[in-house]
N, C-alpha and C positions, 0 to 999 in steps of 0.2 A: 576653138576650145583649148588648144595647147597654150595660146597666149594668155587666156583667162586663168589657166591653172598656174602659169608662171607668176602672174601678177598676184594671185592669191597667196602663193608660197612666199613671195617677197614681202607682202604685207604681214604675213604671220611672223617671218623672221624679224621684221622691224618691231613688232609688238614684243617678241621675246627679248630683243636687245633693250628696249625701253624698260621691260620688267626687270632685267638684270641690273640696269642702272639704278632703278628705284630700290631694289632689294639689297644690293651689295654696296651701294654708296649713299652718300648724303646729297648727291647732285639733285637739285630741284628741277623737276620736269613739269611743264604745263599740261593741262588736260588730264585725261584718265586713260591714255594709251598704256597698255602693259600692266593693268591692274586686276585682270580677271584670273581665276584659278588656273585656267589652261595656259595663260601667258606666263604665270609664275612657274608652272611645271616645265615650260620650255626655256626658262631663263638660264638654267644651268649650262646650256651649251655655249653661252657667251661668258661664262665665268672667267676663263683665261684671258679673253679679250679685255674684260673689265680690268683684270690685273695688269695687262700691258698699258692701258690708259692711266691707271693709278701710278704705276711705276714710271711712266713717261712724264707725268706731272711732277713726280718727285725728282726725276733727273733734271728737268728744266729748272726747278727751284735750286737744286744743288749747283748746277753750272752757273746760274745767275749769281748765287750767293758767293761763289768763289771770287768774284770781282772785288768784293769788299771784305770778306771774312776768311779766316784760315779753314783748312779742310775739315777738321773735326766739327767746327760750328756749322759749316755748310751742310755737313751730313745730318746734324741734328735738326736743322731747319727743314731739310728734305723729309726726314722721318716725321716731323711734326705735321708737315703738309699731308702726307699719305694717311696719317692717323686721323686728321681732321676730315679728309674727303671720304674716308670709309667709316667714320664714327668709331674707330678702333674695334671694328666688327670682329675681326679674326683674333686680335689680341685678347678680347673678352673671352673668346672660346678657349684660348690657351690657358688663361687664368682659371676659368671654370673647370677645365680638365685637370689642372694641377691640384686644385682644391678637392675635386671629386675623387680622382684616383689616389691622391695622397691621403685623404681622410676617410674614405669610404671602405668598409670591410666587405660589404655585400653589394650586389648589383643594385638593389633598391636604395642603399645608402649613397652610392655613387651618383645615381640619377637625381636623388633628392638634393644632394649638396650642389650638383651642377646647376640646378634650377634656382638655388638661393641667390638673390641679387647681391648679397654681401660678399666681399672678397676676404679670404682667409690668408694665413701665413704661407701656405703652399702656393697659392695664387700670386701673392706679392713677390715671393722669391722667384717663381718661374717667369713672371712678366719682367721683372727687373733684369734678370740674367739674360733673357732673350733680347731685350732692347739694348742692353749694354754690349752684348756680343755683336749684334748687327752694327751698332755705332762704331765699335773699334775695328771690326773687319772691313767695313766700307771705307773708313778713314785711312786704313793701311793700304788700300788698293790705289793704283794710278787713277787720277780723277776721271779721265775719259772712259776707262774700263769700268770704274765704279758706276758711272752714269748709265752705261749700257746694261750692266748687270742688274741695276734697279728695275729696268724694264723686263729683262729676261727672267729674273728670279720671281718677280711678282706674277708674271704670266705662267711660268712653268709650275710654280708651287700650287697655283689654283687648278691647273690641269691635273696634277697629282691628287689633290684633294677630291676633285670631281670623280676620279676613277673609283672611289669607294662606292659610288652609287651604282656601279656595274655589278659588283660582287657581294656587297653587304646589304643587310636589311636595316631599316630604320628602327632604333631600339625603343622608341617611345610610342605609346598609343596616340599621343598628340604632342605638339611642340611647335615652337616658333619657326623651326626649319621645315616643318612638314609640307608646306606649299611647294617647296623646290626639292624636297627629299623623295623624289620619285625614281623608280628603277630606270636606269639609263641604258639604252641600247648601245651596242658597239658602234653602230652607224652614227648615232648622235654624239658618242664620245669621240669619234673621228674628227668632228668639228672642233671640239674642245682641244684635242691634241694638236691639230694643225694650227690652231690659233695661239697655242701656248708653248709648245716645245721647241720649234725651230729657232726661236730667239737665242737659245743657248749655244748654237753652233757658230756664232760670230763673236769676237774676231778670231778665236782659236778653237777649231772644232774638237781638238783633242781634250782641251780643258773642259769644253762643253760636254763631251761624251763622259768624262770622268764624273762631272757634276750630275749628269743625268742618271748614271748608274748608281751613284750614291743616293740620289733622290728616290730612285726605285726601291733600293734597299730600305731606306727609311720608311717609305710608304708601306712596304710589305710588313716590316716589323711592327709598325703602329697598327695596321689593320688586324694583324694576328692578336695583338694585345687587346684591341677593342672587342674582338669576338670572344676572347677569353674572359674579359671582365663584364661585358655588357650583352654579348650575343649579337652585336651589330654596332651601329654608329649613331651619333646624335649630331646636331648642328655644331655643337661645341667641338666635337671630334674633328669635323671638317676644318674648323679654325685652327686646331692644334696641328693638324697635318700641314696646312698652308704655312704656318709660322715655322715649324721645324724644317720643312723642305726649303723654304726661302733661305733660312740660315745655313743649312747644309750646302746649298749652292754657293753662297758667298765664301764659306770656309774652304770648300774644295778648290775654287778658282784661286783664292789667295795662296793656299798650299801649293798649287800647281806652279804659279808664277814665282813662288819663293824657293822652289826646289832646284 
């Protein structure tokens, strides 16, 4: 009986992982594994692992491109790769949040603007600034450290975004993120954290700790803002947290090695 239960749990975790790949990336998967509502509800526990995989792909492209191109161009090629594999999923959330919070006076206005598929001035400015800062920060780092940080920051930023599901309510009655926007237990979040946060502790645990503390502060500040403006979070809010925390990690490590 115990063996049967372990097999069942392993199968369930496999379905959750497939669901995470389907939902958070554009990676084509054959068959219909990971497509049910329960699978999508469990997908969030592998959010940070998906981040590590996406960051790892970006790091491979970056290091390979360095053989033929200067560092700034290699970073851009890496960023283009991660944008393609995720379908700019989180960047879209960042742009929608900039438009919504920048142009909406009331809760209803913010939610309505976020749902609008068109991008406005606030969204363009926020997206351009975020991408430019990532590009310049990664290009200023030593190449091997930049490659590792791509993995660490993609994983850790998703772990921070997932933490909103522990303490906040989903702000919409319905929405595209609702299948995965289920309350997350501390036990389930432990999986997210273990898969996402330890990457920051190498090669310099002190720089990693500073980056982690800054990421926590950013997470707390953003979650308080979401509660103040919306009474909870949306899928776009998760994208904003992921993008901001990823950038905060890059900036903190660059500041640490430059000091």
